[in-house]
ROTOR-710343 format. One line per 4 residues: their letters; for each residue x, y, z of C-alpha. Coordinates in steps of 0.02 Angstrom, whole numbers, plus 50000, padded with zeros to 5 digits. Example, Ala and Ser with C-alpha at 12.3 -4.5 7.8 and 13.67 -1.06 7.14 Angstrom:
2
as) 50615:49775:50390; 50684:49947:50357 .
***
This chain:
431
mtta) 52066:47723:50479; 52005:47877:50573; 51986:48046:50488; 51965:48227:50539 .
rasg) 51940:48388:50442; 51960:48572:50479; 51916:48738:50399; 52038:48878:50358 .
lspa) 52183:48800:50266; 52066:48649:50255; 52186:48503:50273; 52114:48329:50294 .
ravl) 52197:48199:50404; 52185:48011:50411; 52271:47886:50524; 52295:47717:50440 .
rnga) 52279:47552:50532; 52468:47536:50542; 52483:47704:50631; 52543:47810:50484 .
avlv) 52467:47985:50480; 52419:48057:50311; 52380:48242:50289; 52313:48315:50127 .
qess) 52290:48495:50074; 52206:48520:49905; 52277:48664:49804; 52237:48698:49621 .
tipa) 52355:48846:49597; 52470:48742:49487; 52450:48563:49420; 52582:48497:49538 .
vtik) 52591:48398:49699; 52718:48406:49841; 52751:48247:49939; 52835:48256:50110 .
atfl) 52862:48092:50204; 52934:48122:50377; 52990:47994:50505; 53043:48018:50685 .
agsl) 53218:47962:50641; 53337:48107:50671; 53505:48116:50757; 53418:48106:50925 .
ydpp) 53408:47919:50893; 53593:47895:50856; 53674:47768:50972; 53794:47861:51088 .
qlpg) 53942:47770:51013; 53889:47805:50832; 53848:47990:50812; 53808:48027:50630 .
layl) 53716:47862:50599; 53550:47947:50557; 53636:48073:50444; 53729:47937:50348 .
agrl) 53569:47833:50334; 53479:47983:50259; 53616:48005:50129; 53597:47822:50078 .
ldrg) 53408:47796:50071; 53391:47832:49885; 53548:47737:49832; 53455:47575:49800 .
tehr) 53308:47474:49864; 53254:47292:49856; 53158:47335:49697; 53260:47473:49613 .
sgev) 53444:47511:49596; 53505:47686:49632; 53522:47715:49444; 53342:47660:49412 .
iaee) 53277:47773:49551; 53371:47921:49478; 53308:47883:49302; 53127:47861:49354 .
lddr) 53128:48024:49449; 53222:48117:49313; 53099:48058:49181; 52962:48144:49282 .
gvsl) 53063:48300:49320; 53070:48260:49505; 53212:48298:49625; 53198:48191:49782 .
kvst) 53282:48270:49934; 53315:48175:50096; 53351:48286:50246; 53394:48240:50425 .
srht) 53370:48350:50578; 53386:48322:50765; 53216:48237:50771; 53163:48187:50596 .
maln) 53213:48116:50429; 53109:48183:50284; 53092:48138:50100; 53031:48284:49994 .
gtcl) 52984:48296:49811; 52866:48388:49693; 52790:48311:49538; 52652:48340:49411 .
aedf) 52482:48287:49473; 52473:48155:49336; 52633:48073:49402; 52579:48068:49585 .
ddvl) 52543:47881:49596; 52711:47833:49520; 52812:47958:49621; 52728:47912:49785 .
aivl) 52771:47731:49749; 52954:47777:49724; 52961:47884:49881; 52885:47747:49989 .
dvar) 52995:47615:49911; 53148:47720:49954; 53086:47743:50132; 53033:47563:50161 .
hpvf) 53158:47454:50068; 53334:47530:50061; 53475:47405:50043; 53623:47517:50089 .
pete) 53748:47454:49958; 53925:47437:50026; 53999:47538:49882; 53879:47680:49917 .
iakr) 53915:47675:50104; 54099:47706:50068; 54058:47850:49949; 53935:47938:50063 .
raei) 54046:47914:50215; 54190:47996:50123; 54077:48141:50070; 54021:48172:50250 .
vtal) 54200:48165:50315; 54245:48297:50185; 54095:48402:50240; 54153:48387:50421 .
rqde) 54324:48454:50372; 54243:48597:50280; 54138:48635:50434; 54296:48637:50540 .
ddpa) 54368:48769:50422; 54216:48884:50432; 54216:49006:50579; 54026:49024:50581 .
tvat) 54000:48835:50592; 54139:48813:50720; 54070:48950:50832; 53891:48885:50820 .
qalf) 53940:48706:50861; 54045:48765:51008; 53897:48866:51071; 53783:48714:51067 .
elly) 53912:48613:51163; 53920:48750:51294; 53731:48761:51307; 53689:48576:51310 .
gpdh) 53850:48480:51340; 53936:48367:51212; 53832:48214:51260; 53660:48294:51247 .
pygr) 53568:48259:51082; 53564:48446:51046; 53748:48467:51088; 53816:48330:50976 .
rakg) 53860:48356:50794; 53718:48290:50687; 53845:48236:50555; 53944:48141:50686 .
taaa) 54132:48127:50690; 54255:48053:50566; 54299:47913:50689; 54117:47868:50720 .
leai) 54076:47870:50534; 54219:47750:50499; 54149:47632:50631; 53974:47625:50554 .
rrad) 53935:47463:50464; 53794:47411:50350; 53716:47312:50492; 53707:47471:50596 .
laaf) 53616:47562:50456; 53494:47419:50430; 53459:47411:50617; 53429:47598:50626 .
hrer) 53311:47590:50477; 53216:47445:50551; 53200:47531:50719; 53155:47708:50666 .
lrpd) 53079:47710:50490; 52918:47626:50541; 52738:47665:50492; 52692:47727:50666 .
tlsl) 52829:47860:50654; 52776:47916:50478; 52687:48078:50435; 52644:48085:50250 .
ivvg) 52598:48261:50192; 52528:48287:50017; 52489:48462:49951; 52430:48499:49777 .
dlpg) 52308:48479:49635; 52228:48312:49681; 52066:48265:49770; 52098:48215:49950 .
drvf) 52001:48053:49932; 52116:47996:49793; 52271:48034:49897; 52204:47939:50046 .
eqaa) 52159:47792:49934; 52332:47785:49856; 52422:47806:50023; 52319:47667:50102 .
rqle) 52349:47552:49953; 52536:47582:49945; 52561:47570:50133; 52451:47416:50149 .
gwhq) 52540:47269:50226; 52671:47374:50314; 52651:47329:50496; 52789:47342:50623 .
aasa) 52793:47338:50812; 52809:47510:50890; 52955:47551:51003; 52959:47673:51147 .
arav) 52985:47856:51107; 53150:47929:51163; 53136:48071:51288; 53249:48222:51270 .
pppp) 53331:48273:51433; 53326:48455:51487; 53486:48554:51463; 53600:48577:51614 .
paaa) 53560:48733:51714; 53667:48884:51674; 53741:48940:51840; 53875:49053:51764 .
rrer) 53936:49128:51603; 54028:49007:51490; 54149:49065:51356; 54254:48976:51226 .
vipm) 54377:49049:51101; 54433:48946:50950; 54581:49023:50858; 54573:49000:50669 .
pgks) 54728:49082:50592; 54716:49145:50415; 54531:49188:50417; 54474:49363:50374 .
qtdv) 54319:49365:50485; 54279:49317:50664; 54110:49241:50705; 54024:49262:50872 .
aygf) 53888:49142:50932; 53803:49194:51094; 53651:49115:51172; 53537:49039:51301 .
ttvr) 53423:48889:51318; 53241:48941:51327; 53076:48844:51321; 52999:48694:51237 .
rldp) 52889:48719:51084; 52730:48675:51179; 52768:48788:51327; 52628:48916:51348 .
ryya) 52763:49052:51349; 52816:49009:51171; 52725:49155:51088; 52794:49283:51212 .
ywlm) 52969:49216:51181; 52941:49223:50992; 52891:49406:51001; 53034:49447:51120 .
nhvl) 53162:49370:51002; 53088:49464:50855; 53116:49629:50944; 53292:49578:50994 .
gqfg) 53362:49518:50830; 53236:49493:50690; 53128:49645:50659; 53174:49746:50505 .
lggr) 53357:49713:50464; 53395:49628:50629; 53305:49710:50774; 53395:49798:50915 .
lahn) 53554:49698:50888; 53579:49750:50707; 53529:49929:50744; 53665:49943:50876 .
irer) 53804:49834:50804; 53783:49863:50617; 53694:50028:50593; 53752:50131:50742 .
qgma) 53928:50063:50769; 53961:49993:50595; 54050:49839:50662; 53962:49683:50600 .
yyaf) 53943:49606:50428; 53785:49529:50499; 53698:49525:50668; 53535:49438:50712 .
safd) 53455:49317:50835; 53358:49156:50806; 53236:49065:50920; 53217:48878:50891 .
psva) 53111:48788:51022; 53083:48603:50995; 53034:48445:51089; 53157:48498:51223 .
egpl) 53209:48672:51278; 53272:48755:51120; 53405:48888:51100; 53398:49074:51073 .
vira) 53555:49107:50972; 53633:49275:50932; 53752:49275:50785; 53872:49409:50724 .
gvdp) 54011:49410:50596; 54140:49546:50628; 54314:49607:50590; 54436:49524:50713 .
gdvr) 54477:49691:50789; 54296:49722:50838; 54263:49561:50934; 54269:49634:51108 .
rtvq) 54161:49784:51063; 54036:49668:50978; 54018:49554:51129; 54000:49707:51240 .
aidh) 53864:49775:51126; 53771:49608:51130; 53784:49606:51320; 53715:49782:51326 .
ever) 53564:49745:51214; 53526:49582:51303; 53535:49663:51474; 53433:49814:51419 .
laat) 53292:49708:51348; 53292:49598:51504; 53280:49750:51617; 53140:49845:51531 .
gptp) 53068:49734:51395; 53013:49802:51227; 52922:49966:51208; 52736:49956:51168 .
gele) 52776:50015:50992; 52908:49881:50965; 52789:49746:51025; 52647:49801:50911 .
esrq) 52760:49819:50759; 52830:49645:50788; 52659:49571:50820; 52586:49642:50659 .
ylir) 52738:49589:50558; 52724:49409:50620; 52537:49404:50590; 52559:49467:50413 .
siar) 52696:49338:50384; 52574:49194:50412; 52508:49213:50235; 52686:49211:50167 .
mlet) 52718:49048:50258; 52578:48969:50156; 52617:49033:49982; 52685:48874:49901 .
nqsi) 52648:48689:49907; 52818:48661:49986; 52792:48789:50124; 52618:48724:50160 .
aafl) 52687:48547:50176; 52822:48607:50297; 52690:48701:50398; 52577:48549:50409 .
qnve) 52722:48438:50458; 52757:48555:50604; 52572:48550:50649; 52574:48361:50649 .
efgl) 52738:48343:50744; 52680:48452:50889; 52495:48412:50884; 52445:48592:50853 .
gldy) 52278:48554:50770; 52218:48561:50590; 52151:48738:50612; 52316:48805:50680 .
drrl) 52342:48924:50534; 52180:49012:50585; 52220:49014:50770; 52402:49071:50755 .
arhl) 52359:49255:50737; 52247:49245:50892; 52390:49170:50992; 52501:49316:50943 .
eavt) 52364:49444:50976; 52338:49375:51151; 52517:49405:51208; 52532:49552:51327 .
ldev) 52675:49673:51352; 52700:49606:51528; 52717:49428:51461; 52852:49481:51337 .
raaa) 52942:49577:51473; 52934:49423:51583; 53005:49315:51443; 53150:49434:51420 .
aeal) 53184:49439:51606; 53178:49249:51616; 53290:49211:51469; 53412:49354:51446 .
dpsr) 53549:49365:51577; 53726:49401:51517; 53797:49324:51675; 53723:49156:51620 .
aava) 53756:49172:51433; 53860:49052:51329; 53982:49137:51211; 54084:49054:51074 .
iagp) 54206:49148:50963; 54297:49076:50812; 54417:49168:50699; 54592:49238:50678 .
dcgp) 54692:49315:50820; 54548:49297:50943; 54660:49321:51092; 54595:49291:51268 .
sprr) 54409:49276:51301; 54331:49449:51295; 54275:49513:51464; 54104:49585:51489 .
res) 54091:49770:51519; 53943:49837:51617; 53837:49956:51512 .
***
């Protein structure tokens, strides 16, 4: 295997002969260890005819392996006070758990057994499928979820990996068979797609030794990575209204596609979004919509770049009677920031806030593991925690103004509104 080390956060990294990457950060704050095993096995890899396959597979991983029944897995983890969580995103499937340092060898063995040898019992498939169908119905009854999903469909299209529902559809879930789950597992949960992050009170050499021993013999042919297509260009404003009678609140989801995570403009976009809808209690958006006009229960923006061009999403929850005024207020703030950019004071306040937040991102074993997983996924370098502040310090006011001008154009926005008595799509008023 090959190894590399860095100063700062001081993680160590090894690549095993089978392609698995292992990252270790020693931390003696508490006698505990966090294990995060992440595979490139998210909903991006769902077959077009079976959306939700990755999500269902993730719900079934710990329900029995070739060596342990689901009950035995639960008992062995419970005896050690461990809660194993399996989560699925657009790009990854991750197994997360925290244990005492003395239990590390046993818990790592369980985690890797769950990842490598699931059997997908038929009885469990039926149970988990029914649970997801119920969750889908709950999503369809929640205005915030309905508006957000509609926004992603407007931004990316229903057939784009970012536009599809990660949980799939009821019809597709009913069509999934055990053979589909086994094929997905065989194709995507392979050693060359694995990043194993271990953070806690153990020597790095011991972790590498255990990881190499427990992953020994796992060799599998690599398959080609799946490219993510760019989103369709936004030539005009797109709006969708979803009436939901009987609800007390209307949710607005408003947004744009922006840049990829590795785009050099990423840091300027991050600062721009912070000014728009994150700083303090919600940036310019919350100041206008909540504080000045008193309309929204919440108002904020979120910037989520990824392997492909990620979204900048503005969210607001309002009284149904305030929908039009809220959309007009969002249009106004978006257009104003695009026209003039942030003030020098806004930029510096946001820059210093984000720099100070770096330490908060690294306060716990779990947050360090998540940070290192992001570092590994995007190849940011083992010293990224030390360089991140310099990246933010290097961003100029002109670069943030350029990011706002590039991204924020109400005439090309996507707007989704879900709630009671929505009426016709609200028309934009020039401000």
